[in-house]
C-alpha positions in Angstrom: 29.0 -5.1 -10.0 27.0 -8.1 -9.7 23.9 -9.1 -11.6 22.3 -10.1 -7.9 23.2 -8.7 -4.9 21.8 -9.2 -1.3 22.3 -7.7 2.1 20.1 -8.1 5.7 20.3 -6.8 9.0 18.3 -8.2 12.3 17.2 -5.7 14.7 15.8 -5.9 18.0 11.9 -5.4 18.0 12.7 -1.7 19.6 11.5 1.8 18.6 14.9 2.8 17.9 15.5 0.0 15.6 13.2 1.7 13.2 15.9 4.6 12.4 18.6 1.7 12.4 16.5 0.0 9.8 16.1 2.8 7.6 19.8 3.7 8.2 20.6 0.4 6.8 18.8 0.5 4.0 19.6 3.5 3.0 23.4 3.0 3.3 23.0 0.0 1.1 20.8 1.5 -1.6 23.7 4.2 -1.9 26.4 1.6 -2.3 24.4 0.0 -4.9 23.9 3.3 -7.0 20.8 4.9 -5.6 22.0 8.3 -3.6 20.4 9.2 -0.6 17.9 11.9 -1.4 16.8 10.3 -4.4 13.3 10.2 -4.7 13.3 6.6 -5.1 15.7 6.2 -2.0 13.2 8.4 -0.1 10.4 6.1 -0.8 12.1 3.0 -0.1 13.2 4.4 3.3 9.6 5.8 4.4 8.1 2.3 3.4 11.1 0.5 5.3 10.3 2.8 8.2 6.5 2.1 8.2 7.2 -1.8 7.6 10.1 -1.8 10.6 7.3 0.2 12.9 4.9 -2.5 12.4 7.1 -5.0 13.3 7.9 -3.3 16.5 4.6 -2.4 17.6 2.1 -5.0 16.2 3.9 -8.1 17.2 3.0 -7.5 20.9 6.5 -8.5 22.2 6.0 -12.0 20.2 9.0 -11.1 17.8 12.0 -10.2 19.8 14.0 -9.1 16.7 13.0 -8.5 13.0 15.1 -8.7 9.7 15.5 -6.5 7.0 16.5 -8.2 3.4 17.4 -6.4 0.5 17.8 -8.0 -2.9 18.4 -6.4 -6.1 18.4 -7.9 -9.6 20.6 -5.7 -11.7 18.3 -3.6 -14.0 15.1 -5.2 -13.1 13.9 -5.3 -9.6 14.6 -4.1 -5.9 12.9 -6.1 -3.0 12.9 -5.1 0.1 11.4 -7.4 3.1 10.8 -7.3 6.7 10.5 -10.6 8.6 8.9 -10.8 12.1 7.8 -14.2 14.1 4.3 -13.1 14.6 1.8 -15.1 12.9 -0.7 -12.6 12.2 -0.4 -10.9 8.9 -0.8 -7.1 8.3 -4.1 -5.7 7.8 -5.9 -2.5 7.5 -6.7 -1.4 11.0 -9.5 1.5 11.3 -8.4 4.7 11.5 -10.7 7.5 13.0 -9.8 10.8 11.2 -8.2 11.9 14.5 -6.0 9.1 15.0 -2.2 9.4 14.7 -1.4 5.6 14.1 -3.2 2.9 12.0 -2.4 4.1 8.5 0.8 2.5 8.0 -0.5 -0.7 5.4 -2.4 2.2 3.3 0.9 4.4 3.2 3.1 1.5 2.2 0.5 0.3 -0.4 -0.3 3.7 -1.8 3.7 4.6 -2.2 4.4 0.9 -3.6 1.7 1.0 -6.1 2.7 4.7 -7.2 6.3 3.7 -7.9 5.2 0.8 -10.0 5.7 -1.8 -7.5 4.0 -4.5 -5.8 3.1 -5.8 -2.1 3.4 -9.4 -1.1 3.3 -11.4 2.3 4.7 -14.6 2.4 5.1 -16.7 5.6 8.3 -18.1 7.4 9.1 -21.7 8.0 8.7 -20.6 11.9 5.4 -19.3 11.9 5.9 -15.8 11.1 5.8 -13.7 8.1 7.9 -11.6 5.6 6.3 -8.5 4.3 7.8 -7.9 0.7 7.9 -4.8 -1.5 9.1 -5.2 -5.0 10.3 -2.0 -7.2 11.5 -1.6 -10.5 15.4 -0.5 -10.4 15.8 2.6 -12.2 19.2 3.8 -11.8 21.4 4.3 -14.9 
């Protein structure tokens, strides 16, 4: 298998695309040796779901599509990024105890840190941003 692999998919900013993004990432990771149902695969799947949901819900129609990028440096790091064209960077929203949303970035940060990873945000040339997670790759 190659030392560096990449995959990406661009999807419409539609709620149905969240499921498609999660499935795409799960399938790519399985091809790269991380089977569906493995704890790390489930963690990445949940993070992608949260990032894709943010790209759909919090861009207020200003990002007609979003892109999911997956990069693997064999035996080192897995990077997953979700890019949209909205200029506002993610932030933690105040969430009331009874509120059903507003906790996505908290969940993403916690899962990433719990997995030994890092979260970062980078601007795109077009004025949007990519939210990246970087996790140790631990497939034998």
